[in-house]
RORO-82970 format. One record per residue (C-alpha): residue number from 1; residue in one letter; x, y, z. Coordinates in steps of 0.2 Angstrom, whole numbers. Layout:
N
<site seq="NUM" type="a" X="X" Y="Y" Z="Z"/>
...
END
This chain:
344
<site seq="1" type="a" X="-86" Y="113" Z="312"/>
<site seq="2" type="s" X="-85" Y="111" Z="294"/>
<site seq="3" type="t" X="-101" Y="111" Z="284"/>
<site seq="4" type="k" X="-105" Y="102" Z="268"/>
<site seq="5" type="p" X="-112" Y="112" Z="253"/>
<site seq="6" type="a" X="-130" Y="110" Z="251"/>
<site seq="7" type="q" X="-136" Y="97" Z="238"/>
<site seq="8" type="l" X="-148" Y="105" Z="226"/>
<site seq="9" type="d" X="-162" Y="95" Z="219"/>
<site seq="10" type="p" X="-162" Y="97" Z="200"/>
<site seq="11" type="f" X="-181" Y="96" Z="200"/>
<site seq="12" type="n" X="-184" Y="109" Z="214"/>
<site seq="13" type="f" X="-183" Y="125" Z="204"/>
<site seq="14" type="s" X="-187" Y="136" Z="219"/>
<site seq="15" type="a" X="-170" Y="130" Z="227"/>
<site seq="16" type="a" X="-160" Y="134" Z="211"/>
<site seq="17" type="p" X="-148" Y="149" Z="214"/>
<site seq="18" type="r" X="-154" Y="165" Z="207"/>
<site seq="19" type="s" X="-146" Y="182" Z="206"/>
<site seq="20" type="p" X="-148" Y="193" Z="221"/>
<site seq="21" type="a" X="-157" Y="206" Z="210"/>
<site seq="22" type="c" X="-170" Y="193" Z="205"/>
<site seq="23" type="l" X="-182" Y="194" Z="221"/>
<site seq="24" type="s" X="-199" Y="198" Z="213"/>
<site seq="25" type="a" X="-212" Y="184" Z="211"/>
<site seq="26" type="s" X="-212" Y="187" Z="192"/>
<site seq="27" type="c" X="-193" Y="185" Z="191"/>
<site seq="28" type="v" X="-193" Y="169" Z="201"/>
<site seq="29" type="a" X="-208" Y="162" Z="190"/>
<site seq="30" type="h" X="-198" Y="166" Z="175"/>
<site seq="31" type="h" X="-183" Y="157" Z="180"/>
<site seq="32" type="q" X="-194" Y="142" Z="186"/>
<site seq="33" type="n" X="-203" Y="141" Z="169"/>
<site seq="34" type="r" X="-186" Y="142" Z="159"/>
<site seq="35" type="d" X="-179" Y="128" Z="169"/>
<site seq="36" type="l" X="-194" Y="118" Z="168"/>
<site seq="37" type="w" X="-194" Y="120" Z="149"/>
<site seq="38" type="r" X="-176" Y="114" Z="148"/>
<site seq="39" type="v" X="-180" Y="98" Z="157"/>
<site seq="40" type="t" X="-197" Y="94" Z="148"/>
<site seq="41" type="m" X="-196" Y="103" Z="131"/>
<site seq="42" type="a" X="-177" Y="101" Z="126"/>
<site seq="43" type="p" X="-173" Y="89" Z="112"/>
<site seq="44" type="k" X="-171" Y="72" Z="118"/>
<site seq="45" type="p" X="-164" Y="56" Z="110"/>
<site seq="46" type="a" X="-177" Y="45" Z="102"/>
<site seq="47" type="n" X="-185" Y="32" Z="113"/>
<site seq="48" type="t" X="-176" Y="18" Z="104"/>
<site seq="49" type="a" X="-166" Y="3" Z="110"/>
<site seq="50" type="f" X="-150" Y="10" Z="101"/>
<site seq="51" type="k" X="-151" Y="28" Z="107"/>
<site seq="52" type="q" X="-157" Y="24" Z="124"/>
<site seq="53" type="q" X="-143" Y="11" Z="126"/>
<site seq="54" type="r" X="-155" Y="-4" Z="129"/>
<site seq="55" type="l" X="-148" Y="-15" Z="116"/>
<site seq="56" type="r" X="-144" Y="-33" Z="121"/>
<site seq="57" type="a" X="-126" Y="-36" Z="124"/>
<site seq="58" type="c" X="-115" Y="-51" Z="128"/>
<site seq="59" type="q" X="-103" Y="-48" Z="143"/>
<site seq="60" type="p" X="-95" Y="-64" Z="147"/>
<site seq="61" type="i" X="-86" Y="-67" Z="163"/>
<site seq="62" type="l" X="-68" Y="-73" Z="160"/>
<site seq="63" type="t" X="-67" Y="-87" Z="172"/>
<site seq="64" type="p" X="-52" Y="-99" Z="171"/>
<site seq="65" type="i" X="-60" Y="-114" Z="162"/>
<site seq="66" type="p" X="-67" Y="-104" Z="147"/>
<site seq="67" type="v" X="-50" Y="-95" Z="145"/>
<site seq="68" type="i" X="-40" Y="-111" Z="145"/>
<site seq="69" type="c" X="-52" Y="-118" Z="133"/>
<site seq="70" type="t" X="-50" Y="-103" Z="121"/>
<site seq="71" type="f" X="-31" Y="-105" Z="121"/>
<site seq="72" type="v" X="-33" Y="-124" Z="118"/>
<site seq="73" type="v" X="-44" Y="-121" Z="103"/>
<site seq="74" type="l" X="-31" Y="-108" Z="97"/>
<site seq="75" type="t" X="-18" Y="-121" Z="98"/>
<site seq="76" type="v" X="-28" Y="-135" Z="89"/>
<site seq="77" type="v" X="-31" Y="-123" Z="75"/>
<site seq="78" type="c" X="-15" Y="-114" Z="73"/>
<site seq="79" type="i" X="-2" Y="-128" Z="74"/>
<site seq="80" type="p" X="-10" Y="-140" Z="61"/>
<site seq="81" type="l" X="-13" Y="-125" Z="49"/>
<site seq="82" type="g" X="5" Y="-119" Z="51"/>
<site seq="83" type="a" X="11" Y="-137" Z="48"/>
<site seq="84" type="v" X="1" Y="-138" Z="32"/>
<site seq="85" type="l" X="7" Y="-121" Z="26"/>
<site seq="86" type="l" X="25" Y="-126" Z="30"/>
<site seq="87" type="d" X="23" Y="-142" Z="21"/>
<site seq="88" type="a" X="16" Y="-134" Z="5"/>
<site seq="89" type="s" X="30" Y="-121" Z="5"/>
<site seq="90" type="n" X="43" Y="-135" Z="7"/>
<site seq="91" type="n" X="36" Y="-144" Z="-8"/>
<site seq="92" type="v" X="39" Y="-129" Z="-19"/>
<site seq="93" type="q" X="55" Y="-132" Z="-30"/>
<site seq="94" type="q" X="65" Y="-116" Z="-33"/>
<site seq="95" type="y" X="82" Y="-114" Z="-41"/>
<site seq="96" type="t" X="91" Y="-97" Z="-41"/>
<site seq="97" type="t" X="107" Y="-91" Z="-51"/>
<site seq="98" type="d" X="115" Y="-74" Z="-49"/>
<site seq="99" type="y" X="120" Y="-65" Z="-65"/>
<site seq="100" type="t" X="124" Y="-48" Z="-59"/>
<site seq="101" type="d" X="142" Y="-49" Z="-67"/>
<site seq="102" type="c" X="137" Y="-60" Z="-81"/>
<site seq="103" type="a" X="142" Y="-47" Z="-95"/>
<site seq="104" type="d" X="145" Y="-29" Z="-100"/>
<site seq="105" type="v" X="129" Y="-19" Z="-104"/>
<site seq="106" type="g" X="123" Y="-23" Z="-122"/>
<site seq="107" type="e" X="133" Y="-39" Z="-123"/>
<site seq="108" type="p" X="125" Y="-57" Z="-123"/>
<site seq="109" type="c" X="125" Y="-67" Z="-107"/>
<site seq="110" type="l" X="123" Y="-86" Z="-104"/>
<site seq="111" type="v" X="115" Y="-90" Z="-87"/>
<site seq="112" type="n" X="116" Y="-108" Z="-81"/>
<site seq="113" type="i" X="103" Y="-115" Z="-69"/>
<site seq="114" type="d" X="106" Y="-132" Z="-61"/>
<site seq="115" type="v" X="89" Y="-141" Z="-58"/>
<site seq="116" type="k" X="93" Y="-155" Z="-46"/>
<site seq="117" type="k" X="75" Y="-163" Z="-46"/>
<site seq="118" type="d" X="62" Y="-165" Z="-59"/>
<site seq="119" type="m" X="50" Y="-149" Z="-59"/>
<site seq="120" type="k" X="32" Y="-152" Z="-63"/>
<site seq="121" type="g" X="25" Y="-139" Z="-74"/>
<site seq="122" type="p" X="20" Y="-126" Z="-75"/>
<site seq="123" type="v" X="37" Y="-119" Z="-71"/>
<site seq="124" type="y" X="38" Y="-100" Z="-68"/>
<site seq="125" type="l" X="53" Y="-90" Z="-72"/>
<site seq="126" type="y" X="56" Y="-74" Z="-62"/>
<site seq="127" type="y" X="70" Y="-60" Z="-61"/>
<site seq="128" type="r" X="75" Y="-54" Z="-44"/>
<site seq="129" type="m" X="82" Y="-37" Z="-40"/>
<site seq="130" type="s" X="89" Y="-30" Z="-24"/>
<site seq="131" type="n" X="93" Y="-13" Z="-17"/>
<site seq="132" type="f" X="80" Y="-5" Z="-29"/>
<site seq="133" type="y" X="68" Y="5" Z="-20"/>
<site seq="134" type="q" X="52" Y="5" Z="-30"/>
<site seq="135" type="n" X="42" Y="10" Z="-15"/>
<site seq="136" type="h" X="50" Y="28" Z="-14"/>
<site seq="137" type="r" X="36" Y="41" Z="-14"/>
<site seq="138" type="r" X="42" Y="51" Z="-28"/>
<site seq="139" type="y" X="45" Y="35" Z="-39"/>
<site seq="140" type="v" X="28" Y="28" Z="-35"/>
<site seq="141" type="n" X="19" Y="44" Z="-40"/>
<site seq="142" type="s" X="29" Y="47" Z="-56"/>
<site seq="143" type="k" X="17" Y="40" Z="-69"/>
<site seq="144" type="s" X="1" Y="45" Z="-79"/>
<site seq="145" type="d" X="-13" Y="33" Z="-77"/>
<site seq="146" type="d" X="-23" Y="42" Z="-91"/>
<site seq="147" type="q" X="-8" Y="41" Z="-103"/>
<site seq="148" type="l" X="-5" Y="22" Z="-99"/>
<site seq="149" type="s" X="-24" Y="19" Z="-102"/>
<site seq="150" type="g" X="-22" Y="25" Z="-120"/>
<site seq="151" type="d" X="-27" Y="43" Z="-119"/>
<site seq="152" type="p" X="-17" Y="53" Z="-132"/>
<site seq="153" type="i" X="-11" Y="67" Z="-121"/>
<site seq="154" type="t" X="-1" Y="80" Z="-131"/>
<site seq="155" type="k" X="1" Y="94" Z="-118"/>
<site seq="156" type="v" X="14" Y="95" Z="-104"/>
<site seq="157" type="s" X="2" Y="103" Z="-93"/>
<site seq="158" type="s" X="-8" Y="88" Z="-92"/>
<site seq="159" type="l" X="6" Y="77" Z="-86"/>
<site seq="160" type="g" X="11" Y="84" Z="-70"/>
<site seq="161" type="s" X="10" Y="68" Z="-61"/>
<site seq="162" type="c" X="25" Y="61" Z="-71"/>
<site seq="163" type="d" X="37" Y="74" Z="-64"/>
<site seq="164" type="p" X="52" Y="74" Z="-65"/>
<site seq="165" type="l" X="52" Y="64" Z="-82"/>
<site seq="166" type="i" X="39" Y="72" Z="-93"/>
<site seq="167" type="t" X="49" Y="77" Z="-109"/>
<site seq="168" type="y" X="66" Y="70" Z="-115"/>
<site seq="169" type="t" X="72" Y="88" Z="-117"/>
<site seq="170" type="g" X="69" Y="93" Z="-99"/>
<site seq="171" type="n" X="58" Y="108" Z="-103"/>
<site seq="172" type="d" X="40" Y="111" Z="-107"/>
<site seq="173" type="d" X="41" Y="107" Z="-125"/>
<site seq="174" type="d" X="24" Y="99" Z="-130"/>
<site seq="175" type="n" X="33" Y="90" Z="-145"/>
<site seq="176" type="a" X="46" Y="82" Z="-134"/>
<site seq="177" type="i" X="33" Y="72" Z="-122"/>
<site seq="178" type="l" X="39" Y="55" Z="-117"/>
<site seq="179" type="n" X="27" Y="41" Z="-121"/>
<site seq="180" type="p" X="26" Y="34" Z="-108"/>
<site seq="181" type="c" X="32" Y="47" Z="-96"/>
<site seq="182" type="g" X="37" Y="45" Z="-77"/>
<site seq="183" type="l" X="51" Y="37" Z="-67"/>
<site seq="184" type="i" X="43" Y="20" Z="-67"/>
<site seq="185" type="a" X="40" Y="18" Z="-85"/>
<site seq="186" type="n" X="57" Y="24" Z="-90"/>
<site seq="187" type="s" X="66" Y="13" Z="-78"/>
<site seq="188" type="t" X="58" Y="-3" Z="-85"/>
<site seq="189" type="f" X="68" Y="-19" Z="-83"/>
<site seq="190" type="s" X="76" Y="-21" Z="-101"/>
<site seq="191" type="d" X="86" Y="-37" Z="-100"/>
<site seq="192" type="d" X="81" Y="-47" Z="-116"/>
<site seq="193" type="f" X="78" Y="-65" Z="-112"/>
<site seq="194" type="l" X="80" Y="-74" Z="-129"/>
<site seq="195" type="n" X="78" Y="-92" Z="-126"/>
<site seq="196" type="m" X="81" Y="-107" Z="-114"/>
<site seq="197" type="t" X="89" Y="-124" Z="-118"/>
<site seq="198" type="n" X="94" Y="-140" Z="-109"/>
<site seq="199" type="s" X="111" Y="-148" Z="-109"/>
<site seq="200" type="n" X="107" Y="-156" Z="-126"/>
<site seq="201" type="g" X="103" Y="-140" Z="-134"/>
<site seq="202" type="t" X="84" Y="-143" Z="-135"/>
<site seq="203" type="e" X="75" Y="-126" Z="-134"/>
<site seq="204" type="i" X="62" Y="-125" Z="-120"/>
<site seq="205" type="v" X="46" Y="-116" Z="-125"/>
<site seq="206" type="w" X="40" Y="-102" Z="-114"/>
<site seq="207" type="t" X="27" Y="-89" Z="-115"/>
<site seq="208" type="q" X="22" Y="-71" Z="-109"/>
<site seq="209" type="d" X="4" Y="-76" Z="-108"/>
<site seq="210" type="k" X="-4" Y="-74" Z="-91"/>
<site seq="211" type="v" X="11" Y="-66" Z="-84"/>
<site seq="212" type="a" X="2" Y="-50" Z="-80"/>
<site seq="213" type="w" X="-15" Y="-48" Z="-72"/>
<site seq="214" type="q" X="-29" Y="-49" Z="-84"/>
<site seq="215" type="s" X="-38" Y="-35" Z="-75"/>
<site seq="216" type="d" X="-23" Y="-23" Z="-78"/>
<site seq="217" type="l" X="-23" Y="-27" Z="-97"/>
<site seq="218" type="d" X="-42" Y="-25" Z="-98"/>
<site seq="219" type="k" X="-44" Y="-9" Z="-88"/>
<site seq="220" type="k" X="-28" Y="0" Z="-85"/>
<site seq="221" type="f" X="-16" Y="-2" Z="-100"/>
<site seq="222" type="a" X="-20" Y="2" Z="-118"/>
<site seq="223" type="n" X="-10" Y="9" Z="-133"/>
<site seq="224" type="p" X="-16" Y="26" Z="-139"/>
<site seq="225" type="p" X="-23" Y="27" Z="-157"/>
<site seq="226" type="e" X="-9" Y="25" Z="-170"/>
<site seq="227" type="g" X="-1" Y="41" Z="-175"/>
<site seq="228" type="s" X="-10" Y="51" Z="-161"/>
<site seq="229" type="v" X="6" Y="54" Z="-150"/>
<site seq="230" type="p" X="25" Y="55" Z="-155"/>
<site seq="231" type="n" X="39" Y="46" Z="-147"/>
<site seq="232" type="q" X="30" Y="31" Z="-141"/>
<site seq="233" type="s" X="45" Y="20" Z="-135"/>
<site seq="234" type="i" X="36" Y="4" Z="-129"/>
<site seq="235" type="n" X="20" Y="-6" Z="-131"/>
<site seq="236" type="y" X="9" Y="-2" Z="-116"/>
<site seq="237" type="t" X="1" Y="-19" Z="-116"/>
<site seq="238" type="n" X="17" Y="-28" Z="-116"/>
<site seq="239" type="p" X="15" Y="-41" Z="-101"/>
<site seq="240" type="t" X="32" Y="-38" Z="-94"/>
<site seq="241" type="f" X="30" Y="-19" Z="-94"/>
<site seq="242" type="v" X="13" Y="-21" Z="-85"/>
<site seq="243" type="v" X="21" Y="-32" Z="-72"/>
<site seq="244" type="w" X="35" Y="-19" Z="-70"/>
<site seq="245" type="m" X="22" Y="-5" Z="-67"/>
<site seq="246" type="r" X="15" Y="-14" Z="-52"/>
<site seq="247" type="v" X="29" Y="-7" Z="-40"/>
<site seq="248" type="a" X="36" Y="-18" Z="-26"/>
<site seq="249" type="g" X="34" Y="-14" Z="-8"/>
<site seq="250" type="l" X="52" Y="-19" Z="-3"/>
<site seq="251" type="p" X="69" Y="-15" Z="-10"/>
<site seq="252" type="t" X="72" Y="-34" Z="-14"/>
<site seq="253" type="f" X="58" Y="-41" Z="-25"/>
<site seq="254" type="r" X="55" Y="-53" Z="-39"/>
<site seq="255" type="k" X="44" Y="-51" Z="-54"/>
<site seq="256" type="l" X="36" Y="-65" Z="-65"/>
<site seq="257" type="h" X="44" Y="-64" Z="-83"/>
<site seq="258" type="r" X="40" Y="-81" Z="-92"/>
<site seq="259" type="i" X="29" Y="-96" Z="-89"/>
<site seq="260" type="i" X="35" Y="-114" Z="-95"/>
<site seq="261" type="h" X="20" Y="-125" Z="-98"/>
<site seq="262" type="q" X="29" Y="-142" Z="-97"/>
<site seq="263" type="d" X="39" Y="-152" Z="-85"/>
<site seq="264" type="l" X="58" Y="-149" Z="-83"/>
<site seq="265" type="p" X="68" Y="-165" Z="-79"/>
<site seq="266" type="a" X="83" Y="-163" Z="-68"/>
<site seq="267" type="d" X="97" Y="-155" Z="-79"/>
<site seq="268" type="t" X="107" Y="-140" Z="-82"/>
<site seq="269" type="y" X="98" Y="-127" Z="-92"/>
<site seq="270" type="t" X="105" Y="-112" Z="-100"/>
<site seq="271" type="i" X="96" Y="-95" Z="-103"/>
<site seq="272" type="r" X="103" Y="-84" Z="-116"/>
<site seq="273" type="l" X="99" Y="-65" Z="-114"/>
<site seq="274" type="i" X="105" Y="-48" Z="-119"/>
<site seq="275" type="y" X="112" Y="-40" Z="-103"/>
<site seq="276" type="d" X="105" Y="-22" Z="-105"/>
<site seq="277" type="y" X="99" Y="-17" Z="-87"/>
<site seq="278" type="d" X="114" Y="-10" Z="-77"/>
<site seq="279" type="v" X="113" Y="-12" Z="-58"/>
<site seq="280" type="d" X="131" Y="-8" Z="-54"/>
<site seq="281" type="e" X="130" Y="11" Z="-52"/>
<site seq="282" type="w" X="117" Y="9" Z="-38"/>
<site seq="283" type="g" X="124" Y="-7" Z="-30"/>
<site seq="284" type="g" X="110" Y="-18" Z="-35"/>
<site seq="285" type="s" X="110" Y="-37" Z="-40"/>
<site seq="286" type="k" X="100" Y="-47" Z="-52"/>
<site seq="287" type="k" X="95" Y="-66" Z="-51"/>
<site seq="288" type="v" X="85" Y="-77" Z="-62"/>
<site seq="289" type="i" X="74" Y="-90" Z="-53"/>
<site seq="290" type="l" X="65" Y="-105" Z="-59"/>
<site seq="291" type="s" X="51" Y="-110" Z="-47"/>
<site seq="292" type="t" X="35" Y="-121" Z="-46"/>
<site seq="293" type="v" X="20" Y="-115" Z="-35"/>
<site seq="294" type="s" X="8" Y="-124" Z="-23"/>
<site seq="295" type="w" X="-10" Y="-121" Z="-18"/>
<site seq="296" type="a" X="-3" Y="-108" Z="-5"/>
<site seq="297" type="g" X="8" Y="-99" Z="-18"/>
<site seq="298" type="g" X="27" Y="-99" Z="-20"/>
<site seq="299" type="q" X="41" Y="-104" Z="-8"/>
<site seq="300" type="n" X="38" Y="-94" Z="8"/>
<site seq="301" type="s" X="39" Y="-102" Z="25"/>
<site seq="302" type="f" X="35" Y="-87" Z="36"/>
<site seq="303" type="l" X="17" Y="-89" Z="37"/>
<site seq="304" type="g" X="18" Y="-107" Z="42"/>
<site seq="305" type="i" X="31" Y="-104" Z="55"/>
<site seq="306" type="l" X="21" Y="-89" Z="62"/>
<site seq="307" type="y" X="5" Y="-100" Z="64"/>
<site seq="308" type="i" X="16" Y="-114" Z="73"/>
<site seq="309" type="v" X="24" Y="-101" Z="85"/>
<site seq="310" type="i" X="7" Y="-93" Z="89"/>
<site seq="311" type="g" X="0" Y="-111" Z="92"/>
<site seq="312" type="s" X="15" Y="-116" Z="103"/>
<site seq="313" type="i" X="13" Y="-100" Z="114"/>
<site seq="314" type="s" X="-5" Y="-103" Z="116"/>
<site seq="315" type="f" X="-2" Y="-120" Z="122"/>
<site seq="316" type="c" X="11" Y="-115" Z="134"/>
<site seq="317" type="i" X="-1" Y="-101" Z="141"/>
<site seq="318" type="a" X="-15" Y="-114" Z="142"/>
<site seq="319" type="i" X="-4" Y="-126" Z="152"/>
<site seq="320" type="v" X="2" Y="-112" Z="164"/>
<site seq="321" type="f" X="-16" Y="-106" Z="167"/>
<site seq="322" type="f" X="-22" Y="-124" Z="170"/>
<site seq="323" type="l" X="-9" Y="-128" Z="183"/>
<site seq="324" type="k" X="-12" Y="-111" Z="192"/>
<site seq="325" type="h" X="-31" Y="-115" Z="192"/>
<site seq="326" type="k" X="-28" Y="-133" Z="199"/>
<site seq="327" type="l" X="-14" Y="-130" Z="211"/>
<site seq="328" type="r" X="-19" Y="-112" Z="218"/>
<site seq="329" type="p" X="-37" Y="-110" Z="213"/>
<site seq="330" type="r" X="-46" Y="-93" Z="217"/>
<site seq="331" type="k" X="-63" Y="-91" Z="223"/>
<site seq="332" type="l" X="-74" Y="-81" Z="211"/>
<site seq="333" type="g" X="-82" Y="-65" Z="219"/>
<site seq="334" type="d" X="-71" Y="-66" Z="235"/>
<site seq="335" type="l" X="-73" Y="-49" Z="243"/>
<site seq="336" type="k" X="-58" Y="-52" Z="254"/>
<site seq="337" type="l" X="-47" Y="-49" Z="238"/>
<site seq="338" type="i" X="-53" Y="-31" Z="237"/>
<site seq="339" type="d" X="-41" Y="-19" Z="246"/>
<site seq="340" type="w" X="-53" Y="-5" Z="250"/>
<site seq="341" type="m" X="-65" Y="-18" Z="259"/>
<site seq="342" type="d" X="-51" Y="-22" Z="271"/>
<site seq="343" type="a" X="-48" Y="-3" Z="274"/>
<site seq="344" type="e" X="-66" Y="-1" Z="280"/>
END
């Protein structure tokens, strides 16, 4: 007949297994005292509700009615919110013109934009680029925050973060440091937007003010003291430069370039610029965009559609659960549904 191993009482120290050599009374007493110390004197968690796991907790039972109500509430919240966001996006007016092949590098270019409906100011002018991977790891890291904040750095050894564009000679010559250095700063968008006119030749006034974040201009970008560094090729506080230095997360992106603080009637507008930024060698494209904004931002229907889809799915799940609960209800706590109970 099989025998089960004896169960030891953890507090019965006389029953604890001992070495066969430990037969004397003093040895047994020593082991008992040691075990007793482990139980009574060993460090214990403090007698608090947190360490003794006595905190009050909410453990709701997911019965059908609360679950159905949760999905209904989710539906009521998501669908109207998605509709509001979608309506705000649809009310944004946006007109785009591609000018990738407008002219040769260095030549003037005329870009026409047909505005079909009146645009209420302010109107924002963006340039849009594609197939430009500003999110590449080496590109993102290639800059010097100290240099851009106005520190007059004159040693190549202090500009290691700008690799591979630290000097214009390619060697460690302290007299040939690029100001600014790095891949981001030395690939700045350089098309020169000169002016914008309507079909009658009247010039539209635009500005660079408020194009860049004020926090960037106040804390991150400043020119070094005059004459402290050689070869400074750009004004570090130029708003369009500051905007470019905030790298995009996707290969197709747009960046704010000008703001027009007036209404634009429906018309054909002409932007005159100098085509200086070549994108043909890496298969990119360039577009100019005129757009208004709403309280929810620019024209982007993704968030509104997402909320509507989530609300619709929640509604369908609520209907399915409700029909299941009404047509084939299940008794809560029914022990017959437990398999191992049937086996016994």
